[in-house]
C-alpha positions as CSV (number, residue, x, y, z in Angstrom):
1,M,94.9,108.7,75.8
2,R,97.0,107.0,78.5
3,V,99.3,108.3,81.2
4,V,102.3,106.8,79.4
5,D,101.5,109.0,76.4
6,L,101.9,112.2,78.4
7,M,104.1,111.5,81.3
8,T,107.7,112.7,81.6
9,A,109.8,109.6,81.5
10,D,113.2,111.2,82.1
11,V,112.2,112.2,85.7
12,I,114.6,113.6,88.2
13,T,114.5,111.7,91.5
14,V,116.2,111.9,94.9
15,S,116.9,109.3,97.6
16,P,115.7,109.5,101.2
17,E,119.3,110.3,102.2
18,T,119.7,113.2,99.7
19,P,120.6,116.4,101.6
20,I,117.7,118.9,101.7
21,K,119.9,121.6,100.1
22,A,120.8,119.3,97.2
23,A,117.1,118.5,96.6
24,A,116.3,122.2,96.6
25,R,119.0,122.9,94.1
26,L,117.7,120.2,91.8
27,M,114.2,121.7,91.9
28,V,115.4,125.2,91.2
29,R,117.9,124.2,88.5
30,N,115.4,122.0,86.7
31,K,112.4,124.2,87.3
32,V,110.2,121.5,88.8
33,S,108.0,121.8,91.9
34,G,108.3,118.2,93.1
35,L,110.7,115.3,93.1
36,P,109.8,111.6,93.6
37,V,111.9,109.9,96.3
38,C,113.2,106.5,95.3
39,D,115.1,103.8,97.2
40,E,118.0,101.8,95.9
41,D,115.7,99.6,93.8
42,S,114.1,102.6,92.1
43,C,110.8,102.1,94.0
44,V,108.9,105.3,94.9
45,V,108.9,105.6,98.7
46,G,107.8,109.3,99.0
47,I,107.7,112.7,97.3
48,I,109.1,116.1,98.3
49,T,107.5,119.3,96.9
50,E,108.0,123.0,97.1
51,A,105.2,123.0,99.7
52,D,107.4,120.9,102.0
53,F,110.1,123.6,101.8
54,L,107.6,126.3,102.6
55,R,106.4,124.4,105.6
56,L,109.9,123.8,106.7
57,E,110.7,127.6,106.5
58,V,107.6,128.5,108.4
59,A,108.5,126.0,111.1
60,R,112.0,127.4,111.4
61,E,110.6,130.9,111.7
62,E,108.1,130.0,114.4
63,A,110.3,127.7,116.5
64,L,112.3,129.1,119.4
65,H,114.9,126.4,119.0
66,P,114.5,125.0,115.5
67,Q,115.7,121.4,115.0
68,P,118.2,121.0,112.1
69,V,116.7,119.2,109.1
70,E,119.3,117.8,106.8
71,R,117.9,114.9,104.7
72,V,114.9,114.5,102.4
73,D,113.4,111.7,104.4
74,E,112.9,114.1,107.3
75,V,110.4,116.2,105.4
76,M,109.1,114.1,102.5
77,H,105.6,112.7,102.2
78,R,105.8,108.9,102.7
79,S,102.1,108.2,101.8
80,V,102.5,109.1,98.1
81,L,99.8,108.6,95.5
82,T,101.0,106.9,92.3
83,I,99.4,105.8,89.1
84,G,100.1,103.1,86.5
85,P,101.2,103.9,82.9
86,E,98.1,102.3,81.3
87,A,95.7,104.5,83.3
88,T,93.7,107.0,81.3
89,V,94.5,110.7,81.5
90,G,91.0,111.2,82.8
91,E,91.7,108.8,85.7
92,A,94.9,110.7,86.5
93,A,93.1,114.0,86.4
94,R,90.4,112.5,88.8
95,V,93.1,111.4,91.3
96,M,94.8,114.8,91.2
97,V,91.5,116.7,91.7
98,V,90.1,114.4,94.4
99,N,93.3,114.4,96.4
100,D,94.4,118.0,95.6
101,V,97.8,117.0,94.3
102,N,99.7,118.6,91.4
103,R,101.6,115.5,90.2
104,L,101.6,111.8,90.3
105,P,104.6,109.5,90.1
106,V,104.0,106.8,87.5
107,T,105.0,103.3,88.6
108,D,104.9,99.8,87.4
109,A,103.3,96.9,89.3
110,D,106.3,96.6,91.6
111,G,106.3,100.2,92.5
112,K,109.3,101.1,90.4
113,S,109.5,104.6,89.0
114,L,108.6,105.0,85.3
115,G,108.0,108.7,85.2
116,I,105.8,111.5,86.5
117,I,102.6,113.2,85.2
118,S,101.6,116.6,86.3
119,R,98.5,118.8,86.0
120,L,100.2,120.7,83.2
121,D,100.6,117.4,81.3
122,V,96.8,116.8,81.7
123,V,96.1,120.3,80.4
124,A,98.3,119.6,77.4
125,A,95.8,116.9,76.3
126,F,93.3,119.7,75.7
127,T,95.6,121.4,73.2
128,R,95.7,118.5,70.8
129,P,95.4,119.8,67.2
130,D,92.0,119.5,65.6
131,E,93.5,117.6,62.6
132,I,94.9,115.0,64.9
133,I,91.5,114.5,66.6
134,E,89.8,114.3,63.2
135,D,92.3,111.7,62.0
136,E,91.7,109.6,65.2
137,I,87.9,109.7,64.6
138,N,88.3,108.7,61.0
139,E,90.9,106.0,61.4
140,D,90.3,104.6,64.9
141,L,86.6,105.1,65.6
142,L,85.1,104.8,62.1
143,R,87.4,102.4,60.4
144,R,88.7,100.2,63.2
145,V,85.9,100.2,65.8
146,L,82.7,100.6,63.7
147,F,84.0,99.2,60.4
148,V,82.6,102.2,58.6
149,D,84.3,103.7,55.5
150,P,85.4,107.2,56.6
151,D,84.6,108.4,53.1
152,D,80.9,107.8,53.9
153,I,80.9,110.2,56.8
154,T,81.9,113.8,56.9
155,V,84.0,114.5,60.0
156,A,85.0,118.1,60.9
157,V,86.8,119.2,64.1
158,T,87.0,122.9,64.9
159,N,88.4,124.2,68.2
160,G,87.7,120.9,69.8
161,V,84.1,120.6,68.5
162,A,83.5,117.5,66.4
163,T,80.8,117.6,63.9
164,F,79.4,114.6,62.0
165,S,77.2,114.5,58.9
166,G,76.1,111.9,56.3
167,E,74.4,108.6,56.6
168,I,75.5,105.7,58.8
169,G,74.2,102.1,59.0
170,T,72.2,102.1,62.2
171,R,71.0,104.5,64.8
172,N,73.1,102.6,67.4
173,E,76.2,103.2,65.4
174,A,75.5,106.9,65.3
175,R,75.0,107.0,69.0
176,L,78.1,104.9,69.7
177,L,80.3,107.2,67.4
178,A,79.1,110.3,69.3
179,E,79.8,108.7,72.7
180,L,83.3,107.4,71.7
181,A,84.2,110.8,70.2
182,R,83.2,112.6,73.4
183,R,85.8,110.5,75.3
184,L,88.7,111.5,73.1
185,D,91.2,113.9,74.6
186,G,90.8,117.4,73.2
187,V,87.1,116.9,72.2
188,M,85.1,119.6,73.9
189,K,81.7,118.9,72.3
190,V,80.1,116.6,69.7
191,E,77.5,117.7,67.2
192,S,76.0,114.8,65.2
193,N,73.8,115.5,62.2
194,L,74.0,111.8,61.1
195,T,71.1,110.0,59.6
196,W,70.8,106.2,59.5
197,R,69.5,103.5,57.2
198,L,68.2,101.3,60.1
199,D,66.6,102.4,63.3
200,D,67.6,99.6,65.6
201,V,66.7,101.4,68.9
202,D,63.4,100.4,70.5
């Protein structure tokens, strides 16, 4: 599954000149924890999150003479991580974990905003219904990738565990099917009981 399949396309953005209070209202009203900051060409130039507001409040409390902060560009993160729409969900998850961020703006090759993907969106990939996963294994992996008639193999998916039984052409095909199935979003485990007509593994 790709980022474009899970991202929120109708994303709320602000500009660097947006007043801080207006950005805060947008976040509260729309129940989001971060907003991409885009310039007049819709290119992502930063991001502002609820953590930035927390830091701002702490700084105001601790400063003897706090400086007024009025615009988004005074507190936003300018070094913002982005990801492309064709990246896999696994790649997005890796970037989030390694960099400890909760969301990634999705941009095209020119840096223009296409949407946003969050940790919650990645978690949603694990909730894919078993019947959808089963159909993907039968139609995409067996029929289109391995050119195997799905009627020849019994595929069952229960709570994310994919089980295969029956006879397939070669041992390599059996191994490849198991490997490809493990990479599907929502598959937690693969149990293969396949036999094969030809052992083509040395």
